[in-house]
TORZA-321496 format. One line per field, with one value per atom (N, C-alpha, C): residue number from 0; residue in one letter; atom name; x, y, z. Coordinates in steps of 0.02 Angstrom, whole numbers, plus 50000, padded with zeros to 5 digits. Layout:
<recs>
pos <- c(NUM	...)
code <- c(a	...)
site <- c(CA	...)
x <- c(X	...)
y <- c(Y	...)
z <- c(Z	...)
</recs>
This chain:
<recs>
pos <- c(0	0	0	1	1	1	2	2	2	3	3	3	4	4	4	5	5	5	6	6	6	7	7	7	8	8	8	9	9	9	10	10	10	11	11	11	12	12	12	13	13	13	14	14	14	15	15	15	16	16	16	17	17	17	18	18	18	19	19	19	20	20	20	21	21	21	22	22	22	23	23	23	24	24	24	25	25	25	26	26	26	27	27	27	28	28	28	29	29	29	30	30	30	31	31	31	32	32	32	33	33	33	34	34	34	35	35	35	36	36	36	37	37	37	38	38	38	39	39	39	40	40	40	41	41	41	42	42	42	43	43	43	44	44	44	45	45	45	46	46	46	47	47	47	48	48	48	49	49	49	50	50	50	51	51	51	52	52	52	53	53	53	54	54	54	55	55	55	56	56	56	57	57	57	58	58	58	59	59	59	60	60	60	61	61	61	62	62	62	63	63	63	64	64	64	65	65	65	66	66	66	67	67	67	68	68	68	69	69	69	70	70	70	71	71	71	72	72	72	73	73	73	74	74	74	75	75	75	76	76	76	77	77	77	78	78	78	79	79	79	80	80	80	81	81	81	82	82	82	83	83	83	84	84	84	85	85	85	86	86	86	87	87	87	88	88	88	89	89	89	90	90	90	91	91	91	92	92	92	93	93	93	94	94	94	95	95	95	96	96	96	97	97	97	98	98	98	99	99	99	100	100	100	101	101	101	102	102	102	103	103	103	104	104	104	105	105	105	106	106	106	107	107	107	108	108	108	109	109	109	110	110	110	111	111	111	112	112	112	113	113	113	114	114	114	115	115	115	116	116	116	117	117	117	118	118	118	119	119	119	120	120	120	121	121	121	122	122	122	123	123	123	124	124	124	125	125	125	126	126	126	127	127	127	128	128	128	129	129	129	130	130	130	131	131	131	132	132	132	133	133	133	134	134	134	135	135	135	136	136	136	137	137	137	138	138	138	139	139	139	140	140	140	141	141	141	142	142	142	143	143	143	144	144	144	145	145	145	146	146	146	147	147	147	148	148	148	149	149	149	150	150	150	151	151	151)
code <- c(m	m	m	n	n	n	l	l	l	s	s	s	a	a	a	r	r	r	e	e	e	r	r	r	n	n	n	i	i	i	w	w	w	i	i	i	d	d	d	v	v	v	i	i	i	t	t	t	s	s	s	l	l	l	i	i	i	i	i	i	g	g	g	l	l	l	y	y	y	y	y	y	l	l	l	k	k	k	y	y	y	l	l	l	l	l	l	k	k	k	i	i	i	e	e	e	n	n	n	w	w	w	s	s	s	g	g	g	i	i	i	w	w	w	t	t	t	g	g	g	d	d	d	i	i	i	k	k	k	s	s	s	f	f	f	i	i	i	y	y	y	v	v	v	v	v	v	v	v	v	a	a	a	v	v	v	a	a	a	i	i	i	a	a	a	s	s	s	s	s	s	v	v	v	l	l	l	k	k	k	f	f	f	a	a	a	g	g	g	i	i	i	s	s	s	k	k	k	k	k	k	d	d	d	a	a	a	m	m	m	e	e	e	a	a	a	a	a	a	d	d	d	e	e	e	r	r	r	d	d	d	i	i	i	l	l	l	m	m	m	a	a	a	a	a	a	k	k	k	a	a	a	a	a	a	a	a	a	a	a	a	a	a	a	y	y	y	y	y	y	t	t	t	l	l	l	m	m	m	t	t	t	l	l	l	i	i	i	i	i	i	a	a	a	f	f	f	i	i	i	g	g	g	h	h	h	l	l	l	v	v	v	f	f	f	a	a	a	h	h	h	t	t	t	i	i	i	w	w	w	q	q	q	i	i	i	f	f	f	a	a	a	f	f	f	a	a	a	e	e	e	f	f	f	l	l	l	n	n	n	s	s	s	p	p	p	v	v	v	a	a	a	v	v	v	a	a	a	h	h	h	v	v	v	l	l	l	l	l	l	l	l	l	i	i	i	v	v	v	m	m	m	i	i	i	t	t	t	s	s	s	i	i	i	v	v	v	k	k	k	g	g	g	f	f	f	s	s	s	q	q	q	l	l	l	y	y	y	y	y	y	y	y	y	k	k	k	r	r	r	g	g	g	h	h	h)
site <- c(N	CA	C	N	CA	C	N	CA	C	N	CA	C	N	CA	C	N	CA	C	N	CA	C	N	CA	C	N	CA	C	N	CA	C	N	CA	C	N	CA	C	N	CA	C	N	CA	C	N	CA	C	N	CA	C	N	CA	C	N	CA	C	N	CA	C	N	CA	C	N	CA	C	N	CA	C	N	CA	C	N	CA	C	N	CA	C	N	CA	C	N	CA	C	N	CA	C	N	CA	C	N	CA	C	N	CA	C	N	CA	C	N	CA	C	N	CA	C	N	CA	C	N	CA	C	N	CA	C	N	CA	C	N	CA	C	N	CA	C	N	CA	C	N	CA	C	N	CA	C	N	CA	C	N	CA	C	N	CA	C	N	CA	C	N	CA	C	N	CA	C	N	CA	C	N	CA	C	N	CA	C	N	CA	C	N	CA	C	N	CA	C	N	CA	C	N	CA	C	N	CA	C	N	CA	C	N	CA	C	N	CA	C	N	CA	C	N	CA	C	N	CA	C	N	CA	C	N	CA	C	N	CA	C	N	CA	C	N	CA	C	N	CA	C	N	CA	C	N	CA	C	N	CA	C	N	CA	C	N	CA	C	N	CA	C	N	CA	C	N	CA	C	N	CA	C	N	CA	C	N	CA	C	N	CA	C	N	CA	C	N	CA	C	N	CA	C	N	CA	C	N	CA	C	N	CA	C	N	CA	C	N	CA	C	N	CA	C	N	CA	C	N	CA	C	N	CA	C	N	CA	C	N	CA	C	N	CA	C	N	CA	C	N	CA	C	N	CA	C	N	CA	C	N	CA	C	N	CA	C	N	CA	C	N	CA	C	N	CA	C	N	CA	C	N	CA	C	N	CA	C	N	CA	C	N	CA	C	N	CA	C	N	CA	C	N	CA	C	N	CA	C	N	CA	C	N	CA	C	N	CA	C	N	CA	C	N	CA	C	N	CA	C	N	CA	C	N	CA	C	N	CA	C	N	CA	C	N	CA	C	N	CA	C	N	CA	C	N	CA	C	N	CA	C	N	CA	C	N	CA	C	N	CA	C	N	CA	C	N	CA	C	N	CA	C	N	CA	C	N	CA	C	N	CA	C	N	CA	C	N	CA	C	N	CA	C	N	CA	C	N	CA	C	N	CA	C	N	CA	C	N	CA	C	N	CA	C	N	CA	C	N	CA	C	N	CA	C	N	CA	C)
x <- c(54033	53990	53916	53859	53790	53758	53775	53716	53646	53606	53547	53530	53476	53476	53486	53434	53428	53508	53545	53625	53667	53672	53699	53685	53622	53605	53639	53633	53674	53746	53774	53819	53854	53821	53836	53821	53763	53761	53812	53832	53893	53961	53958	54042	54017	53963	53962	53972	53950	53936	54007	54036	54136	54144	54146	54203	54179	54103	54096	54132	54108	54132	54191	54242	54323	54338	54320	54326	54301	54247	54222	54293	54304	54354	54426	54432	54500	54476	54422	54416	54418	54386	54385	54457	54492	54561	54609	54592	54610	54583	54538	54521	54565	54598	54622	54570	54531	54483	54402	54396	54333	54280	54283	54239	54197	54207	54169	54131	54065	54040	54065	54105	54108	54202	54200	54291	54326	54365	54413	54391	54384	54366	54314	54254	54187	54155	54160	54141	54122	54201	54243	54232	54218	54194	54113	54073	54007	54002	54038	54038	54048	54097	54121	54084	54023	53991	53914	53900	53856	53858	53941	53972	53966	53982	53976	53887	53862	53773	53768	53766	53753	53774	53823	53862	53836	53825	53797	53723	53682	53611	53611	53686	53678	53699	53741	53765	53690	53683	53604	53545	53539	53486	53511	53580	53605	53611	53605	53656	53551	53518	53442	53437	53435	53406	53327	53287	53245	53219	53286	53286	53277	53330	53356	53341	53261	53199	53202	53192	53198	53119	53125	53049	53044	52969	52943	52970	52969	53026	52964	52987	52960	52994	52942	52940	53028	53065	53139	53164	53150	53197	53176	53117	53102	53098	53132	53158	53246	53270	53357	53355	53326	53332	53314	53253	53244	53304	53338	53393	53435	53453	53527	53491	53416	53413	53424	53406	53427	53492	53543	53615	53643	53601	53609	53600	53538	53510	53529	53572	53622	53703	53716	53772	53778	53724	53697	53712	53654	53643	53705	53737	53818	53875	53860	53918	53870	53831	53784	53815	53789	53802	53877	53934	54010	54008	53982	54002	53989	53913	53902	53916	53961	54002	54059	54084	54152	54123	54075	54074	54062	54014	53999	54077	54144	54207	54262	54239	54296	54340	54278	54328	54353	54321	54340	54403	54375	54423	54502	54458	54512	54539	54572	54575	54656	54685	54760	54747	54699	54693	54683	54704	54696	54641	54603	54531	54491	54486	54428	54426	54459	54448	54432	54444	54398	54326	54315	54236	54206	54245	54191	54188	54191	54144	54073	54022	53953	53955	53992	54018	54071	54093	54154	54099	54043	54000	53959	53923	53898	53930	54009	54042	54038	54066	54053	53972	53970	53869	53863	53888	53878	53927	53965	54010	53992	53962	53923	53853	53800	53761	53805	53867	53884	53914	53928	53941	53899	53847	53776	53750	53734	53731	53781	53844	53879	53884	53850	53856	53792	53725	53658	53675	53716	53724	53758	53835	53883	53841	53786	53728	53673	53658	53632	53654	53699	53748	53759	53772	53794	53732	53675	53599	53602	53600	53585	53643	53698	53736	53729	53722	53714	53624	53606	53524	53466	53502	53426	53407)
y <- c(54036	54129	54091	54122	54100	54146	54127	54208	54147	54201	54187	54173	54132	54157	54217	54268	54334	54374	54351	54388	54354	54270	54244	54280	54319	54333	54385	54428	54511	54471	54444	54462	54433	54378	54344	54416	54457	54500	54576	54567	54625	54596	54546	54495	54505	54479	54491	54560	54626	54677	54704	54687	54700	54667	54616	54581	54624	54620	54652	54734	54760	54831	54822	54792	54793	54786	54713	54702	54759	54782	54854	54892	54918	54970	54958	54890	54876	54881	54863	54849	54944	54981	55056	55112	55054	55067	55079	55012	54985	55015	55052	55092	55141	55165	55221	55274	55226	55277	55281	55338	55363	55376	55388	55397	55370	55294	55229	55195	55186	55133	55066	55022	54953	54966	54980	54991	54960	54933	54869	54803	54766	54707	54712	54725	54746	54677	54642	54564	54526	54511	54486	54509	54567	54595	54572	54557	54531	54495	54440	54365	54365	54393	54389	54418	54487	54509	54457	54397	54369	54301	54284	54215	54228	54279	54312	54315	54351	54356	54294	54221	54173	54142	54131	54106	54140	54203	54216	54197	54185	54132	54073	54049	53995	53972	53991	54020	54027	54077	54098	54054	54032	53960	53881	53859	53829	53822	53902	53910	53902	53905	53889	53821	53796	53736	53737	53675	53692	53707	53677	53693	53788	53808	53856	53915	53907	53935	54018	54064	54104	54132	54195	54169	54236	54266	54326	54358	54445	54498	54517	54525	54552	54645	54658	54753	54762	54717	54712	54724	54679	54647	54729	54749	54813	54853	54887	54930	54943	54890	54872	54908	54839	54871	54952	54981	55038	55081	55075	55112	55118	55066	55047	55081	55089	55103	55206	55220	55269	55295	55239	55265	55268	55218	55211	55268	55297	55355	55429	55446	55493	55491	55427	55389	55438	55396	55434	55488	55532	55586	55626	55596	55653	55636	55569	55552	55605	55591	55633	55693	55735	55810	55838	55773	55781	55779	55741	55727	55788	55808	55862	55930	55930	55973	55987	55926	55915	55924	55935	55920	55993	56047	56109	56152	56118	56155	56120	56071	56049	56069	56117	56152	56233	56261	56322	56330	56274	56309	56242	56158	56099	56093	56131	56129	56090	56099	56067	56005	55975	55894	55860	55812	55776	55752	55718	55695	55742	55804	55841	55835	55806	55813	55727	55663	55610	55641	55688	55661	55722	55741	55775	55700	55643	55601	55580	55570	55561	55484	55437	55365	55376	55403	55415	55431	55457	55492	55431	55378	55350	55287	55283	55234	55263	55349	55357	55354	55366	55355	55260	55222	55159	55132	55164	55156	55186	55233	55284	55237	55200	55167	55090	55058	55001	55034	55076	55096	55100	55142	55145	55069	55012	54942	54924	54950	54913	54949	55028	55043	55016	54992	54972	54913	54861	54806	54809	54830	54829	54866	54929	54939	54894	54865	54819	54780	54733	54689	54732	54794	54810	54827	54858	54847	54790	54707	54654	54638	54658	54625	54694	54747	54792	54764	54737	54723	54773	54847	54858	54872)
z <- c(53769	53748	53732	53755	53765	53712	53651	53614	53586	53597	53577	53476	53483	53402	53352	53403	53375	53358	53432	53429	53377	53383	53331	53243	53238	53177	53165	53220	53200	53195	53241	53227	53154	53129	53072	53023	53011	52992	52975	53045	53068	53010	53029	53001	52919	52909	52817	52787	52847	52811	52820	52858	52868	52824	52778	52749	52672	52669	52592	52598	52649	52646	52670	52681	52680	52612	52574	52516	52464	52482	52404	52424	52483	52508	52451	52470	52409	52354	52338	52261	52219	52268	52267	52282	52316	52306	52243	52203	52137	52070	52092	52029	52005	51949	51916	51879	51838	51807	51827	51855	51885	51849	51761	51733	51685	51695	51690	51738	51734	51759	51787	51739	51744	51741	51791	51783	51831	51811	51857	51826	51900	51877	51930	51917	51949	51927	51880	51898	51952	51951	52004	52088	52082	52135	52146	52108	52115	52145	52090	52124	52198	52194	52275	52330	52301	52355	52373	52302	52292	52330	52319	52373	52444	52480	52529	52560	52519	52559	52553	52502	52514	52552	52569	52645	52719	52705	52755	52774	52714	52724	52747	52739	52746	52826	52850	52910	52946	52931	52967	52979	52943	52926	52965	52955	52996	53063	53078	53157	53195	53158	53201	53199	53266	53295	53308	53301	53343	53396	53435	53528	53519	53484	53496	53437	53415	53360	53385	53337	53345	53345	53424	53442	53406	53432	53412	53444	53428	53439	53498	53566	53623	53620	53661	53670	53675	53725	53736	53673	53615	53565	53511	53497	53482	53493	53568	53604	53555	53591	53548	53494	53442	53354	53350	53402	53378	53403	53468	53490	53440	53400	53353	53282	53279	53211	53233	53285	53307	53296	53310	53321	53231	53190	53092	53088	53100	53075	53094	53149	53162	53130	53115	53090	53000	52990	52922	52900	52934	52930	52941	52982	52990	52936	52910	52865	52804	52787	52739	52718	52785	52799	52782	52806	52816	52740	52693	52640	52568	52583	52561	52565	52625	52637	52593	52604	52553	52484	52464	52392	52374	52412	52406	52424	52485	52469	52445	52414	52381	52327	52273	52245	52262	52298	52328	52372	52447	52499	52497	52483	52491	52423	52382	52324	52324	52373	52382	52408	52411	52409	52345	52334	52259	52288	52323	52341	52312	52306	52274	52187	52164	52094	52087	52142	52155	52124	52176	52176	52103	52038	52004	51946	51954	51944	51978	51944	51964	52000	51962	52000	52048	52083	52134	52196	52165	52200	52236	52199	52206	52243	52217	52271	52324	52349	52392	52452	52426	52469	52486	52418	52470	52497	52529	52576	52662	52651	52695	52732	52644	52680	52701	52699	52718	52814	52789	52870	52912	52903	52928	52948	52904	52903	52997	52993	53024	53100	53105	53148	53192	53134	53183	53201	53178	53193	53266	53255	53331	53366	53371	53430	53468	53411	53427	53478	53449	53510	53575	53577	53628	53690	53631	53694	53711	53678	53696	53755	53757	53799	53878	53848	53904	53957	53908	53928	53938	53877	53882	53819)
</recs>
């Protein structure tokens, strides 16, 4: 597979976001008490996230050689980044609107779900918003890769 330096960096970003997102989701599923912000093993979670971010940066800089250095972005790169940002924006707005709808109707219509009780905590709402941001980042990366492969 012949990838440009820009595509390799996007792949590294997407894989890093996926690893952190899945680890974060695993962390969230272990939390039992949503009333406090320092629940569970948050310290080990933060250490893992920092380690993955550092490893991602090392991979990015180690993967760029002199002959394959990143050149300045041209109009095509800017257009692909803009299209990917638009896809991420639509994803973000859809998820935020769905989440706000859930918050509004959680105590009236959807009381049959145990998930409604979960969102009584501001900490839980913050965690859901962070998950939405992670999902949006992954969508942006995959969209950008899609546009690079399609050539538009």
